[in-house]
C-alpha positions as a printed NumPy array, in Angstrom:
array([[ 65.378,   1.97 ,   7.144],
       [ 63.966,  -1.524,   7.444],
       [ 61.712,  -2.766,   4.695],
       [ 58.843,  -5.138,   5.465],
       [ 57.82 ,  -7.453,   2.662],
       [ 54.324,  -8.963,   2.801],
       [ 54.02 , -12.198,   0.897],
       [ 50.575, -13.265,  -0.319],
       [ 49.83 , -16.611,  -1.865],
       [ 48.574, -16.52 ,  -5.416],
       [ 45.434, -18.451,  -4.42 ],
       [ 44.597, -15.933,  -1.677],
       [ 45.231, -13.009,  -4.029],
       [ 42.979, -14.475,  -6.714],
       [ 40.265, -15.336,  -4.168],
       [ 40.298, -11.748,  -2.842],
       [ 39.744, -10.224,  -6.265],
       [ 37.155, -12.828,  -7.194],
       [ 35.148, -11.833,  -4.101],
       [ 35.477,  -8.137,  -4.977],
       [ 34.422,  -8.836,  -8.562],
       [ 31.482, -10.918,  -7.319],
       [ 30.219,  -8.089,  -5.12 ],
       [ 30.625,  -5.627,  -7.972],
       [ 28.681,  -7.85 , -10.37 ],
       [ 25.958,  -8.423,  -7.758],
       [ 25.651,  -4.663,  -7.176],
       [ 25.474,  -4.022, -10.921],
       [ 22.805,  -6.704, -11.308],
       [ 20.702,  -5.272,  -8.477],
       [ 21.077,  -1.788,  -9.951],
       [ 19.977,  -2.887, -13.416],
       [ 17.238,  -5.266, -12.262],
       [ 16.039,  -3.167,  -9.323],
       [ 12.546,  -2.626, -10.694],
       [ 12.134,  -6.288, -11.61 ],
       [ 13.284,  -7.396,  -8.154],
       [ 10.807,  -5.008,  -6.515],
       [  7.99 ,  -6.385,  -8.685],
       [  8.899,  -9.973,  -7.778],
       [  9.173,  -9.161,  -4.069],
       [  5.83 ,  -7.338,  -4.133],
       [  4.177, -10.259,  -5.932],
       [  5.488, -12.672,  -3.28 ],
       [  4.221, -10.369,  -0.535],
       [  0.756, -10.148,  -2.125],
       [  0.613, -13.904,  -2.698],
       [  1.429, -14.556,   0.967],
       [ -1.202, -12.008,   2.029],
       [ -3.895, -13.561,  -0.205],
       [ -3.058, -17.16 ,   0.721],
       [ -5.313, -17.257,   3.865],
       [ -8.284, -16.258,   1.692],
       [ -7.444, -19.05 ,  -0.759],
       [ -7.235, -21.499,   2.15 ],
       [-10.721, -20.466,   3.258],
       [-12.073, -21.126,  -0.227],
       [-10.32 , -24.497,  -0.169],
       [-12.363, -25.525,   2.879],
       [-15.568, -25.114,   0.868],
       [-14.8  , -28.001,  -1.49 ],
       [-15.186, -31.682,  -0.748],
       [-12.117, -32.494,  -2.854],
       [ -8.842, -30.513,  -2.875],
       [ -8.966, -27.807,  -5.54 ],
       [ -6.006, -25.52 ,  -4.794],
       [ -5.989, -23.974,  -8.27 ],
       [ -9.652, -23.004,  -8.125],
       [ -9.323, -21.653,  -4.586],
       [ -6.292, -19.527,  -5.472],
       [ -7.99 , -18.236,  -8.629],
       [-11.148, -17.246,  -6.762],
       [ -9.166, -15.485,  -4.036],
       [ -7.134, -13.551,  -6.614],
       [-10.256, -12.637,  -8.627],
       [-12.02 , -11.369,  -5.504],
       [ -9.094,  -9.17 ,  -4.496],
       [ -8.738,  -7.826,  -8.04 ],
       [-12.486,  -7.06 ,  -8.208],
       [-12.286,  -5.107,  -4.948],
       [ -9.342,  -3.068,  -6.265],
       [-11.191,  -2.244,  -9.494],
       [-14.309,  -1.281,  -7.526],
       [-12.355,   1.017,  -5.238],
       [-10.611,   2.833,  -8.106],
       [-13.741,   3.12 , -10.278],
       [-15.862,   4.526,  -7.443],
       [-13.41 ,   6.796,  -5.614],
       [-11.746,   8.578,  -8.552],
       [-14.913,   9.989, -10.198],
       [-16.315,  11.073,  -6.811],
       [-13.221,  12.994,  -5.768],
       [-12.963,  14.725,  -9.133],
       [-16.685,  15.554,  -9.448],
       [-16.968,  16.923,  -5.905],
       [-13.878,  19.091,  -6.367],
       [-15.211,  20.355,  -9.696],
       [-18.613,  21.075,  -8.093],
       [-16.968,  23.056,  -5.31 ],
       [-14.953,  25.178,  -7.72 ],
       [-18.054,  25.746,  -9.845],
       [-20.052,  26.923,  -6.807],
       [-17.139,  29.11 ,  -5.776],
       [-17.114,  30.687,  -9.234],
       [-20.853,  31.475,  -9.164],
       [-20.606,  32.924,  -5.656],
       [-17.653,  34.985,  -6.751],
       [-19.492,  36.413,  -9.754],
       [-22.575,  37.274,  -7.671],
       [-20.627,  39.267,  -5.08 ],
       [-20.473,  42.854,  -6.435],
       [-18.516,  44.248,  -3.483],
       [-15.865,  41.538,  -3.81 ],
       [-15.551,  42.17 ,  -7.56 ],
       [-15.15 ,  45.898,  -6.953],
       [-12.444,  45.346,  -4.331],
       [-10.532,  42.986,  -6.629],
       [-10.739,  45.437,  -9.526],
       [ -9.534,  48.293,  -7.277],
       [ -6.622,  46.108,  -6.175],
       [ -5.775,  45.334,  -9.803],
       [ -5.896,  49.019, -10.792],
       [ -3.14 ,  49.71 ,  -8.289],
       [ -0.825,  47.498, -10.369],
       [ -2.222,  48.628, -13.705],
       [ -4.381,  45.534, -14.303],
       [ -7.785,  46.274, -15.801],
       [-10.78 ,  44.078, -14.882],
       [ -8.763,  41.754, -12.652],
       [-12.004,  40.193, -11.34 ],
       [-12.971,  39.034, -14.852],
       [ -9.6  ,  37.429, -15.319],
       [ -9.867,  35.638, -11.961],
       [-13.362,  34.43 , -12.867],
       [-12.206,  33.081, -16.234],
       [ -9.303,  31.291, -14.555],
       [-11.675,  29.642, -12.067],
       [-14.025,  28.57 , -14.866],
       [-11.109,  27.089, -16.797],
       [ -9.949,  25.216, -13.705],
       [-13.45 ,  23.863, -13.047],
       [-13.777,  22.633, -16.631],
       [-10.326,  21.056, -16.552],
       [-11.333,  19.086, -13.46 ],
       [-14.205,  17.428, -15.281],
       [-13.746,  13.666, -15.02 ],
       [-14.265,  13.054, -18.731],
       [-11.58 ,  15.568, -19.661],
       [ -9.173,  13.995, -17.168],
       [ -9.848,  10.573, -18.649],
       [ -9.199,  12.036, -22.102],
       [ -5.909,  13.54 , -20.951],
       [ -4.795,  10.276, -19.431],
       [ -5.815,   8.364, -22.546],
       [ -3.86 ,  10.706, -24.79 ],
       [ -0.707,  10.238, -22.711],
       [ -0.738,   6.464, -22.384],
       [  2.767,   6.309, -23.786],
       [  4.214,   8.006, -20.712],
       [  2.477,   5.641, -18.27 ],
       [  2.888,   2.445, -20.265],
       [  5.789,   1.291, -18.096],
       [  3.728,   1.804, -14.947],
       [  0.785,  -0.141, -16.343],
       [  3.163,  -2.859, -17.468],
       [  4.648,  -3.091, -13.982],
       [  1.173,  -3.344, -12.451],
       [  0.147,  -6.04 , -14.925],
       [  3.348,  -8.009, -14.33 ],
       [  2.874,  -7.767, -10.558],
       [ -0.673,  -9.113, -10.824],
       [  0.378, -11.952, -13.135],
       [  3.258, -12.949, -10.864],
       [  0.998, -12.778,  -7.815],
       [ -1.431, -15.194,  -9.444],
       [  1.411, -17.501, -10.489],
       [  2.883, -17.517,  -6.979],
       [ -0.564, -18.301,  -5.586],
       [ -1.005, -21.214,  -7.987],
       [  2.51 , -22.646,  -8.008],
       [  4.137, -21.195,  -4.874],
       [  3.46 , -24.153,  -2.521],
       [  4.672, -26.703,  -5.08 ],
       [  7.751, -24.582,  -5.793],
       [  8.624, -24.435,  -2.076],
       [  8.266, -28.219,  -1.802],
       [ 10.715, -28.654,  -4.689],
       [ 13.172, -26.271,  -3.035],
       [ 13.027, -28.161,   0.269],
       [ 13.533, -31.473,  -1.577],
       [ 16.878, -30.207,  -2.838],
       [ 18.23 , -30.335,   0.709],
       [ 18.24 , -34.101,   1.159],
       [ 20.894, -36.621,   2.049],
       [ 21.821, -39.609,  -0.051],
       [ 19.346, -41.735,   1.924],
       [ 16.564, -39.304,   0.825],
       [ 16.184, -37.865,   4.317],
       [ 16.128, -34.116,   4.904],
       [ 19.172, -32.407,   6.33 ],
       [ 18.916, -31.819,  10.097],
       [ 18.406, -28.073,   9.759],
       [ 15.548, -28.254,   7.227],
       [ 12.656, -28.674,   9.761],
       [ 13.774, -25.587,  11.706],
       [ 14.17 , -23.609,   8.481],
       [ 10.649, -24.597,   7.462],
       [  9.303, -23.491,  10.842],
       [ 10.997, -20.079,  10.635],
       [  9.808, -19.579,   7.048],
       [  6.28 , -20.46 ,   8.11 ],
       [  6.479, -17.915,  10.943],
       [  7.564, -15.188,   8.513],
       [  4.7  , -15.958,   6.126],
       [  2.242, -16.112,   9.023],
       [  3.281, -12.654,  10.256],
       [  2.591, -11.117,   6.843],
       [ -0.705, -12.948,   6.339],
       [ -1.963, -12.265,   9.883],
       [ -1.07 ,  -8.581,   9.783],
       [ -2.683,  -8.017,   6.389],
       [ -5.883,  -9.924,   7.245],
       [ -6.271,  -8.155,  10.602],
       [ -5.543,  -4.772,   9.064],
       [ -8.116,  -5.421,   6.34 ],
       [-10.678,  -6.413,   8.979],
       [-10.231,  -3.183,  10.936],
       [-10.162,  -1.142,   7.71 ],
       [-13.411,  -2.781,   6.569],
       [-15.04 ,  -1.949,   9.904],
       [-13.813,   1.632,   9.585],
       [-15.202,   1.865,   6.049],
       [-18.621,   0.527,   7.136],
       [-18.827,   3.037,   9.993],
       [-17.889,   5.916,   7.682],
       [-20.418,   4.766,   5.062],
       [-23.257,   4.698,   7.595],
       [-22.225,   8.013,   9.154],
       [-21.916,   9.813,   5.805],
       [-25.231,   8.355,   4.628],
       [-27.047,   9.678,   7.704],
       [-25.443,  13.128,   7.496],
       [-25.981,  13.394,   3.732],
       [-29.664,  12.511,   4.026],
       [-30.066,  15.035,   6.854],
       [-28.298,  17.935,   5.111],
       [-28.54 ,  17.33 ,   1.351],
       [-31.251,  14.69 ,   0.96 ],
       [-28.95 ,  12.39 ,  -1.028],
       [-26.718,   9.569,   0.221],
       [-24.781,   9.118,  -3.042],
       [-21.503,  10.02 ,  -1.339],
       [-21.79 ,   7.358,   1.365],
       [-20.209,   4.406,  -0.462],
       [-17.321,   6.367,  -2.056],
       [-16.48 ,   7.955,   1.315],
       [-16.533,   4.55 ,   2.972],
       [-14.155,   3.184,   0.337],
       [-11.84 ,   6.16 ,   0.849],
       [-11.782,   5.464,   4.595],
       [-11.109,   1.778,   3.909],
       [ -8.169,   2.512,   1.599],
       [ -6.543,   5.173,   3.781],
       [ -6.845,   3.053,   6.916],
       [ -4.495,   0.536,   5.3  ],
       [ -1.725,   3.159,   5.553],
       [ -0.222,   2.696,   9.03 ],
       [  0.037,   5.477,  11.623],
       [ -1.141,   8.528,   9.663],
       [ -3.449,   7.034,   7.024],
       [ -6.545,   7.332,   9.204],
       [ -5.89 ,  11.042,   9.781],
       [ -5.357,  11.687,   6.06 ],
       [ -8.555,   9.825,   5.228],
       [-10.52 ,  11.861,   7.774],
       [ -9.182,  15.123,   6.348],
       [ -9.954,  14.124,   2.746],
       [-13.497,  12.974,   3.535],
       [-14.178,  16.095,   5.607],
       [-13.011,  18.322,   2.738],
       [-15.107,  16.425,   0.181],
       [-18.171,  16.632,   2.441],
       [-17.535,  20.336,   2.904],
       [-17.992,  20.804,  -0.833],
       [-21.588,  19.535,  -0.502],
       [-22.489,  20.657,   3.044],
       [-20.194,  22.48 ,   5.514],
       [-22.456,  21.516,   8.42 ],
       [-22.276,  17.809,   7.575],
       [-18.486,  18.062,   7.255],
       [-18.058,  19.613,  10.714],
       [-20.34 ,  17.07 ,  12.412],
       [-18.604,  14.203,  10.58 ],
       [-15.16 ,  15.379,  11.678],
       [-16.207,  15.596,  15.339],
       [-17.973,  12.209,  15.43 ],
       [-15.239,  10.421,  13.5  ],
       [-12.46 ,  11.796,  15.694],
       [-14.257,  10.404,  18.735],
       [-14.843,   7.054,  17.033],
       [-11.227,   6.852,  15.815],
       [ -9.974,   7.062,  19.39 ],
       [-12.246,   4.182,  20.384],
       [-11.138,   2.229,  17.33 ],
       [ -7.408,   2.784,  17.814],
       [ -7.369,   2.171,  21.573],
       [ -9.924,  -0.64 ,  21.944],
       [-11.19 ,  -2.193,  18.694],
       [ -7.964,  -2.429,  16.656],
       [ -5.791,  -3.871,  19.483],
       [ -8.453,  -6.515,  20.17 ],
       [ -8.581,  -7.579,  16.508],
       [ -4.882,  -7.259,  15.721],
       [ -3.669,  -8.502,  19.074],
       [  0.07 ,  -8.645,  19.624],
       [  0.917, -10.441,  16.402],
       [  3.808,  -8.116,  15.576],
       [  4.988,  -7.106,  19.06 ],
       [  6.586,  -3.917,  17.738],
       [  6.882,  -0.644,  19.623],
       [  5.323,   2.504,  18.082],
       [  8.833,   3.929,  17.589],
       [  9.958,   0.91 ,  15.558],
       [  6.758,   1.071,  13.484],
       [  7.267,   4.78 ,  12.799],
       [ 10.908,   4.237,  11.811],
       [  9.969,   1.385,   9.478],
       [  7.185,   3.443,   7.877],
       [  9.546,   6.385,   7.371],
       [ 12.146,   4.182,   5.681],
       [  9.501,   2.433,   3.569],
       [  7.948,   5.729,   2.494],
       [ 11.232,   7.2  ,   1.305],
       [ 12.202,   3.98 ,  -0.473],
       [  8.94 ,   3.026,  -2.217],
       [  6.498,   5.839,  -1.458],
       [  2.96 ,   4.902,  -0.433],
       [  3.54 ,   1.242,  -1.215],
       [  6.572,   1.203,   1.061],
       [  4.557,   2.724,   3.906],
       [  1.952,  -0.037,   3.613],
       [  4.351,  -3.   ,   3.561],
       [  6.931,  -1.563,   5.988],
       [  5.208,  -2.722,   9.187],
       [  4.884,  -6.449,   8.336],
       [  8.447,  -6.429,   6.997],
       [  9.597,  -4.968,  10.319],
       [  7.683,  -7.786,  12.019],
       [  9.582, -10.32 ,   9.896],
       [ 12.895,  -8.7  ,  10.852],
       [ 11.908,  -8.981,  14.529],
       [ 11.276, -12.706,  14.066],
       [ 14.668, -13.162,  12.397],
       [ 16.29 , -11.389,  15.358],
       [ 14.404, -13.604,  17.796],
       [ 15.411, -16.692,  15.839],
       [ 19.071, -15.67 ,  15.494],
       [ 20.347, -18.344,  17.94 ],
       [ 18.427, -20.968,  15.975],
       [ 19.765, -19.604,  12.673],
       [ 23.307, -19.75 ,  14.026],
       [ 22.844, -23.347,  15.118],
       [ 21.401, -24.165,  11.675],
       [ 24.518, -22.742,  10.08 ],
       [ 26.714, -24.863,  12.306],
       [ 24.675, -27.976,  11.459],
       [ 24.959, -27.167,   7.766],
       [ 28.714, -26.786,   7.997],
       [ 29.084, -30.041,   9.947],
       [ 26.873, -31.871,   7.452],
       [ 29.   , -30.681,   4.567]])
């Protein structure tokens, strides 16, 4: 038998294990700092999305005031988020509680239904089953009171402290990236200079590609917000008209419009979920208004999806519906609702990187030749 001896240089052997160790350390770092990296990435994404609004504020001043413009843009976005949460949450809870309360009173007033439930309970040896069902419904209705929910949440702040901390850190980082992001990028680009203080040959192309990536995110978010705002206004007007016609009160109009606005930001299926939720909440107050709303909104949504949204959004992403659905599915399973929202612009950025691959390859060659 012939033996084959493979000789490996010591330098090659050491380099191999150094690479393996480097990958292992990088994987361990990502595993340990996964949450922090997600927060930083989300803050960068939000800062890029808010930047066009800051640029619009900047045009209002006679002198450059980037800090003031970024602060105003961030404050406006934060105020909208607070408004949405403070208006939607109490409405959803109160309407659900009202529905269960009405259901309980209707249940108690129906003698034939009570008798049938008691007869059914007697078959299994349960006495006064209807009373037990009624007490359960009353307990559920009282537990859905908004004040009691707030009390429950307040008493369990320890369990959600990490979540609130993550939200606060994301907001702080977003503001910092808005204020210092452009200056930080300038410093990074200045690092890639020759001895004669001129930029390396690949830097202009890298800047152009980076600008394209940021523009895709900003354009998609601004266009999506525009269509979502239009959708929310239409829903507000429609719910106001139906509420005045059926119940004499339009108090649900603004909360329903905000719900439509928020759910429209979820690509593909968010509009359907928003329609279902609003229809159910309207049904609690007036079944007739809910049915009419569902019919009118379904007709309007087709017009919006096929004519209005494409005109506003244009072909900024140039992604097929299949690619969008795949990206949303991956984003949903990775980061939940947040992943579904940011998946589409990220897919658009990946498409740009694929389109720019020949340029990226040439940049790599230029970098290697320069070194």
